[in-house]
C-alpha positions in Angstrom: 121.6 171.8 191.0 118.2 173.2 191.7 116.2 172.0 194.7 117.3 169.7 197.5 119.6 166.9 196.6 118.4 163.3 196.8 120.0 159.9 197.1 119.3 159.4 193.4 121.5 162.5 192.6 124.3 161.0 194.7 123.9 157.7 192.9 124.2 159.4 189.5 127.4 161.3 190.5 128.9 158.2 192.1 128.1 155.8 189.4 126.3 153.4 191.7 122.7 152.4 192.4 120.5 154.3 194.8 120.3 151.2 197.1 124.1 151.3 197.3 124.0 154.9 198.3 121.5 154.1 201.1 123.7 151.3 202.4 126.8 153.4 202.3 125.2 156.3 204.2 124.0 154.0 207.0 127.4 152.2 207.2 126.4 148.9 205.9 129.3 146.3 205.7 127.9 145.3 202.3 129.5 148.4 200.8 133.3 148.4 200.4 135.3 151.2 202.1 136.3 153.0 198.8 132.7 153.2 197.6 131.5 154.4 201.0 134.0 157.2 201.1 133.1 158.3 197.6 129.4 158.4 198.4 129.9 160.3 201.6 132.1 162.8 199.8 129.6 163.4 197.1 126.8 163.7 199.6 128.8 166.4 201.4 129.5 168.3 198.2 125.8 168.2 197.3 124.8 169.3 200.9 122.7 166.2 201.2 120.7 165.8 204.4 119.4 162.3 205.5 115.7 162.1 205.9 115.7 160.5 209.3 112.0 159.5 209.2 112.2 158.0 205.8 115.4 156.1 206.6 113.8 154.7 209.8 110.7 153.6 207.9 112.7 151.7 205.3 114.7 150.1 208.1 111.6 149.3 210.1 113.3 151.2 213.0 112.1 154.2 215.0 115.4 155.4 216.4 113.4 155.5 219.7 113.8 153.6 222.9 111.0 153.3 225.4 111.4 153.4 229.2 108.5 151.8 231.0 108.2 152.9 234.6 105.9 150.8 236.7 103.7 152.1 239.5 105.0 151.8 243.1 103.1 152.7 246.3 104.4 156.0 247.4 103.6 158.6 250.1 102.7 161.1 247.5 100.6 160.9 244.2 103.6 160.2 242.0 103.6 156.4 242.4 107.2 156.5 241.2 110.0 155.1 243.4 112.4 158.0 243.8 115.3 155.7 243.3 114.5 155.5 239.6 114.4 159.3 239.0 118.1 159.8 238.8 118.5 156.7 236.7 115.9 158.1 234.3 118.0 161.2 233.9 121.1 159.1 233.1 119.1 157.1 230.5 117.8 160.3 228.9 121.4 161.7 228.5 122.7 158.4 227.2 120.0 158.2 224.5 120.6 161.7 223.4 124.4 160.9 223.1 123.5 157.9 220.8 121.1 159.9 218.7 118.0 158.1 220.0 114.7 159.7 221.1 113.3 158.5 224.4 109.7 157.6 225.1 108.8 157.5 228.8 105.6 155.7 229.8 104.1 155.2 233.2 102.6 151.7 233.4 100.1 150.1 235.7 101.0 146.5 236.6 97.7 145.4 235.0 98.5 147.0 231.7 99.2 144.8 228.7 102.6 146.5 228.4 104.3 143.3 227.1 102.3 143.5 223.9 103.0 147.2 223.1 105.9 149.4 221.8 108.3 147.0 220.1 105.5 144.9 218.5 103.8 148.1 217.2 107.2 149.6 216.1 106.7 152.5 218.6 110.2 151.8 219.8 113.2 149.7 218.8 113.7 148.4 222.3 112.4 148.7 225.9 114.0 149.5 229.2 112.0 148.2 232.2 112.4 150.0 235.5 110.6 148.4 238.5 108.1 145.6 238.2 106.8 144.8 241.7 106.4 141.2 242.5 108.8 139.3 240.2 106.7 136.2 240.2 103.7 138.1 238.8 105.8 139.3 235.8 107.5 136.1 234.7 104.8 135.3 232.1 105.1 138.8 230.6 108.9 138.5 230.4 108.3 135.2 228.6 106.0 137.0 226.1 108.7 139.5 225.4 111.2 136.7 224.8 108.8 134.7 222.6 108.2 137.7 220.3 112.0 138.5 220.2 111.4 141.9 221.6 114.6 143.7 222.4 114.5 144.7 226.1 116.7 145.1 229.2 115.6 145.5 232.8 117.0 146.8 236.0 117.2 144.3 238.8 116.6 140.6 238.9 117.7 138.2 236.1 115.2 137.2 233.4 114.9 133.5 232.5 118.6 132.9 233.1 119.5 135.5 230.5 122.2 137.8 232.1 122.5 139.9 228.9 118.9 141.2 229.6 119.7 142.6 233.0 121.7 145.4 234.5 121.9 145.2 238.3 123.8 146.1 241.5 125.7 143.3 243.3 123.0 143.1 245.9 124.6 140.2 247.7 127.8 142.1 248.2 125.9 145.1 249.3 124.3 143.1 252.1 127.7 141.8 253.1 129.0 145.4 253.3 126.2 146.3 255.8 126.9 143.3 258.0 130.6 144.1 257.9 129.9 147.6 259.1 127.7 146.4 262.0 130.3 143.8 263.0 133.0 146.6 263.1 130.6 148.6 265.3 130.0 145.7 267.6 126.3 145.7 266.6 125.5 142.1 265.8 122.0 141.8 267.4 120.5 142.5 264.0 117.1 142.9 262.5 116.2 142.9 258.8 113.2 144.8 257.3 112.3 143.8 253.7 111.1 140.8 251.7 113.6 138.0 251.8 111.5 135.7 249.6 111.8 134.8 245.9 109.0 137.3 245.2 111.7 140.1 245.6 115.0 138.7 244.3 116.9 142.0 244.9 115.8 142.2 248.6 116.5 138.5 249.0 120.0 138.8 247.7 120.7 141.7 250.1 119.4 139.6 253.0 121.4 136.6 251.9 124.7 138.6 251.7 123.9 140.2 255.1 123.2 136.8 256.8 126.2 135.1 255.2 128.6 137.7 256.5 127.0 137.6 260.0 127.3 133.8 260.1 131.0 134.0 259.2 131.4 136.0 262.4 129.4 133.4 264.4 126.1 135.5 264.4 122.9 135.3 262.4 119.5 137.0 262.0 116.8 135.3 264.0 113.6 134.6 262.1 111.8 136.6 264.8 113.9 139.6 263.8 113.0 139.5 260.1 109.9 141.6 259.2 108.4 141.7 255.7 108.0 145.1 254.0 107.7 146.5 250.5 109.8 149.6 249.5 107.8 152.4 251.2 108.3 154.5 254.3 104.9 153.3 255.7 105.7 149.7 255.2 109.1 150.1 256.9 107.4 152.0 259.7 104.7 149.3 260.3 107.2 146.4 260.1 109.4 148.0 262.7 106.5 148.7 264.9 105.5 145.0 264.8 109.0 144.0 266.0 108.9 146.6 268.8 105.3 145.6 269.8 106.6 142.0 270.3 109.4 143.2 272.6 112.0 141.8 270.2 115.4 143.3 271.1 118.0 144.4 268.5 120.7 147.0 268.3 121.1 147.2 264.5 118.6 147.3 261.7 119.1 146.8 258.0 116.4 148.2 255.8 116.3 146.6 252.4 115.8 150.1 250.9 116.2 153.6 252.0 112.5 154.2 252.1 112.1 151.2 254.4 114.9 152.4 256.6 113.5 155.9 256.9 110.1 154.5 258.0 112.0 152.3 260.5 113.8 155.3 262.0 110.5 157.0 262.6 109.1 154.0 264.4 112.2 153.7 266.6 112.1 157.4 267.5 108.4 157.2 268.4 109.1 154.8 271.2 112.0 156.8 272.5 114.9 154.7 271.0 117.8 156.8 269.8 119.4 156.3 266.4 122.3 155.4 266.4 122.9 155.3 270.1 120.3 152.5 270.8 119.9 151.1 267.3 122.1 151.6 264.3 120.2 151.8 261.0 121.4 151.3 257.4 119.4 151.4 254.2 120.1 150.6 250.6 119.9 152.8 247.4 121.3 156.2 248.5 118.2 158.2 247.3 118.5 162.0 247.5 116.6 162.3 250.7 118.8 159.9 252.6 121.4 162.5 253.4 118.8 164.9 254.7 117.0 162.6 257.1 117.3 163.1 260.9 119.7 161.6 261.5 121.3 161.4 258.0 121.0 157.8 256.7 123.8 155.4 256.2 123.2 153.4 253.1 124.5 151.2 250.3 124.9 153.4 247.2 123.9 152.0 243.8 125.5 154.0 240.9 122.3 155.1 239.1 124.4 157.2 236.6 126.4 154.2 235.4 123.2 152.1 235.6 121.4 154.3 233.1 124.4 154.3 230.7 124.7 150.5 230.8 121.0 149.9 230.3 121.1 152.0 227.1 124.4 150.6 225.9 123.3 147.0 226.4 119.9 147.5 224.8 121.5 149.1 221.7 123.9 146.1 221.5 121.0 143.7 221.6 119.2 145.7 218.9 122.3 145.5 216.8 122.7 141.8 217.7 126.1 142.5 219.2 127.6 141.1 222.4 126.6 142.7 225.7 129.3 143.8 228.2 128.3 141.3 230.9 131.1 141.9 233.5 130.2 145.6 233.7 126.5 145.0 233.8 126.7 144.1 237.5 127.6 147.3 239.3 129.7 147.3 242.5 127.9 148.8 245.6 129.5 151.3 247.9 128.7 151.7 251.6 128.0 155.3 252.6 128.4 155.8 256.3 126.4 158.7 257.8 125.1 159.5 261.3 122.4 156.8 261.5 125.1 154.1 262.1 128.1 156.0 263.5 
């Protein structure tokens, strides 16, 4: 045979239609197993190569997933929360393993991101990482649901649809921190973060923390809860506000590592020793946590598994298959370092 083999050549040799060849090569259940094997064998004999772009066009699929990273206030110009960087690496590897390309886009919160990508066939599905104030984004999540866009997000649940979310068990993570402080005899606790419904992940961490303290006959006084977003500067300023009001505490739970790192700086500036005077624990286990002074105790979220689950769940949604819900809530792990020993 001269020239490159086509699906019509395979159809001629197999004695079937060209559309049957196309279905057989993409594993369609409409083709019986005997025919599929015959088509694949003939395609191999003819050294047939699938035209990926043409196949995708016919199927109205791009074989591309999109990751939308939303801007976060940071101490540098990146505006990317460092927690998501390792997760992004895991997502990239998982996509490559599944034969998907990955489109990574940095989004401003004001962008009309909910109307792009899937609606314009730039990607078959979307992974959302970080979205700021959850309340502000509910209407955009609703738009994605209304247009039947295939998407998954990291963090809080979306409209009571657990299949759309991969998350850490934040409530359990908060309990682990409280248990650690109780074992250390440090139960005069402060919490730095946002315990409101605007930040469901932080709120769940606080609720688990407070629940375990109450079981031991303790609790976090309202005076010892200071609101902060997930930045070093916000954790620093929130802790300074507690110290300025002469509010005593011997343990501090930062709702993120960045908050906890800022808190340690504020404590050290007024001469308080960590952990001798105040034990400090964060949440996330970002790379810098182990190199702080002192190294930061934290609740580890498994970002490698998180990236794998986000891709697996999204591909299941695209294929209209069931999502592995039990494994979509990842167990946290307390990592004890010098800041709370």
